KEMAR-735588 format. One record per atom (N, C-alpha, C, CB): atom name; x, y, z. Coordinates in steps of 0.02 Angstrom, whole numbers. Atoms other than C-alpha are relative to their C-alpha. Glycine has a CB too. Layout:
% residues N
> a  x  y  z
> CA  X  Y  Z
...
END
This chain:
% residues 74
> a  x  y  z
> N  42  -60  0
> CA  0  0  0
> C  44  63  0
> CB  -48  0  62
> N  -43  -58  -7
> CA  134  123  54
> C  44  10  -62
> CB  44  -6  63
> N  -45  -3  58
> CA  252  80  -89
> C  -38  23  -62
> CB  33  -69  -13
> N  39  -19  59
> CA  115  94  -220
> C  -19  74  2
> CB  -63  -44  -6
> N  16  -72  -8
> CA  64  264  -150
> C  61  43  -16
> CB  -26  15  71
> N  -62  -36  13
> CA  245  320  -154
> C  15  3  -74
> CB  59  -34  38
> N  -11  3  73
> CA  263  263  -335
> C  -48  47  -35
> CB  -8  -73  -26
> N  51  -42  31
> CA  101  351  -379
> C  18  74  8
> CB  -69  -14  31
> N  -18  -70  -14
> CA  158  514  -296
> C  60  19  -42
> CB  16  10  75
> N  -60  -13  39
> CA  327  501  -380
> C  -17  11  -74
> CB  51  -58  7
> N  22  -6  70
> CA  245  474  -549
> C  -37  66  -11
> CB  -45  -58  -19
> N  38  -62  5
> CA  130  621  -517
> C  47  60  -3
> CB  -49  7  60
> N  -49  -55  -2
> CA  276  735  -474
> C  39  2  -65
> CB  49  -9  60
> N  -36  3  63
> CA  371  675  -627
> C  -42  28  -57
> CB  21  -72  -16
> N  45  -24  52
> CA  220  709  -737
> C  -5  76  3
> CB  -70  -32  6
> N  3  -72  -8
> CA  207  884  -666
> C  64  33  -24
> CB  -13  19  73
> N  -64  -26  22
> CA  392  912  -695
> C  4  2  -76
> CB  58  -43  29
> N  -3  6  73
> CA  377  853  -874
> C  -44  53  -33
> CB  -21  -70  -23
> N  45  -50  29
> CA  226  964  -911
> C  29  70  10
> CB  -71  -5  30
> N  -30  -65  -13
> CA  315  1111  -830
> C  57  13  -48
> CB  25  4  73
> N  -56  -7  46
> CA  471  1080  -933
> C  -24  10  -71
> CB  46  -62  3
> N  28  -8  67
> CA  367  1061  -1090
> C  -26  70  -10
> CB  -57  -51  -12
> N  27  -67  5
> CA  280  1224  -1054
> C  56  52  -6
> CB  -44  16  62
> N  -56  -47  1
> CA  444  1314  -1020
> C  36  -3  -67
> CB  50  -16  57
> N  -36  6  64
> CA  530  1244  -1174
> C  -44  25  -57
> CB  20  -74  -12
> N  46  -25  52
> CA  375  1283  -1277
> C  0  76  -3
> CB  -70  -25  13
> N  1  -73  -1
> CA  373  1464  -1220
> C  67  27  -24
> CB  -15  26  71
> N  -66  -21  24
> CA  560  1478  -1250
> C  4  -6  -75
> CB  56  -42  34
> N  -1  11  72
> CA  540  1404  -1423
> C  -42  52  -36
> CB  -25  -70  -17
> N  43  -50  32
> CA  396  1521  -1464
> C  33  69  2
> CB  -70  2  33
> N  -36  -64  -5
> CA  499  1668  -1402
> C  54  4  -53
> CB  31  8  71
> N  -53  1  50
> CA  643  1616  -1513
> C  -29  7  -70
> CB  41  -65  5
> N  31  -4  66
> CA  527  1593  -1661
> C  -26  70  -14
> CB  -57  -51  -6
> N  29  -67  8
> CA  443  1760  -1632
> C  55  51  -11
> CB  -42  19  60
> N  -54  -50  4
> CA  608  1853  -1612
> C  59  -27  -40
> CB  23  20  71
> N  -53  32  39
> CA  705  1752  -1740
> C  41  53  -38
> CB  -29  -51  -49
> N  -33  -52  39
> CA  743  1904  -1847
> C  45  42  45
> CB  -52  45  -36
> N  -37  -41  -48
> CA  797  2007  -1697
> C  63  -37  23
> CB  -44  18  61
> N  -57  39  -25
> CA  908  1867  -1632
> C  53  -9  -53
> CB  -24  -68  25
> N  -49  9  54
> CA  988  1836  -1801
> C  37  65  -13
> CB  -34  -25  -64
> N  -31  -66  8
> CA  1019  2023  -1816
> C  52  12  54
> CB  -54  56  2
> N  -47  -9  -57
> CA  1099  2028  -1643
> C  61  -43  -10
> CB  -35  -18  67
> N  -56  46  12
> CA  1206  1877  -1687
> C  45  27  -55
> CB  -26  -71  -19
> N  -39  -27  56
> CA  1259  1955  -1852
> C  42  60  22
> CB  -46  20  -58
> N  -35  -60  -25
> CA  1305  2119  -1767
> C  57  -21  46
> CB  -49  48  36
> N  -52  24  -46
> CA  1399  2025  -1631
> C  59  -29  -36
> CB  -30  -51  47
> N  -54  30  39
> CA  1499  1925  -1756
> C  39  53  -37
> CB  -29  -52  -51
> N  -32  -55  37
> CA  1534  2082  -1858
> C  47  40  46
> CB  -53  46  -30
> N  -39  -40  -48
> CA  1594  2179  -1705
> C  61  -40  24
> CB  -44  20  61
> N  -54  43  -22
> CA  1698  2031  -1647
> C  54  -3  -54
> CB  -25  -70  17
> N  -46  2  56
> CA  1776  2018  -1820
> C  39  65  -6
> CB  -37  -14  -64
> N  -32  -66  4
> CA  1811  2205  -1821
> C  53  8  54
> CB  -54  55  6
> N  -47  -5  -55
> CA  1892  2198  -1650
> C  62  -44  -13
> CB  -34  -22  66
> N  -55  45  15
> CA  1996  2048  -1702
> C  46  30  -53
> CB  -26  -69  -23
> N  -38  -31  54
> CA  2049  2137  -1862
> C  43  57  26
> CB  -48  26  -55
> N  -38  -57  -26
> CA  2099  2296  -1771
> C  54  -22  48
> CB  -47  49  34
> N  -51  26  -47
> CA  2188  2195  -1637
> C  60  -26  -38
> CB  -30  -56  44
> N  -54  28  41
> CA  2289  2104  -1770
> C  40  56  -32
> CB  -27  -48  -55
> N  -33  -56  33
> CA  2326  2266  -1863
> C  44  38  50
> CB  -52  48  -31
> N  -37  -39  -49
> CA  2378  2359  -1705
> C  59  -40  28
> CB  -46  23  56
> N  -55  40  -26
> CA  2482  2215  -1638
> C  56  -6  -52
> CB  -24  -71  21
> N  -50  0  54
> CA  2568  2202  -1808
> C  36  66  -4
> CB  -34  -16  -66
> N  -29  -68  1
> CA  2596  2390  -1805
> C  50  9  56
> CB  -56  53  5
> N  -45  -7  -57
> CA  2671  2385  -1631
> C  62  -43  -9
> CB  -36  -19  65
> N  -57  44  11
> CA  2782  2239  -1678
> C  48  32  -50
> CB  -23  -70  -25
> N  -43  -32  50
> CA  2845  2331  -1832
> C  35  61  29
> CB  -42  20  -62
> N  -31  -58  -32
> CA  2876  2489  -1729
> C  57  -23  45
> CB  -53  40  41
> N  -52  26  -44
> CA  2973  2387  -1602
> C  61  -24  -40
> CB  -27  -58  43
> N  -57  24  40
> CA  3078  2306  -1738
> C  38  59  -29
> CB  -25  -47  -56
> N  -33  -60  27
> CA  3112  2478  -1813
> C  45  30  54
> CB  -52  52  -25
> N  -39  -28  -55
> CA  3168  2542  -1642
> C  60  -45  16
> CB  -44  9  63
> N  -54  47  -15
> CA  3271  2385  -1615
> C  55  6  -53
> CB  -27  -73  4
> N  -49  -6  54
> CA  3354  2411  -1784
> C  45  60  9
> CB  -36  6  -67
> N  -41  -60  -9
> CA  3415  2585  -1736
> C  45  -5  60
> CB  -44  61  6
END
């Protein structure tokens, strides 16, 4: 009796957890679908900015290295 009740309660809790997770994942998915354009725009801008920073970092580090070699040459 006790064990079967425990199993029943456990199953009930699990079912609630699953429905809760389904609801959460569903709302997250709908949010992503609704804001897909916005998110892709944000991602594109982020990648662009990251690329720009990387480019400038490489350029400036190359510039500093060349300046150092020039100073070292003199």
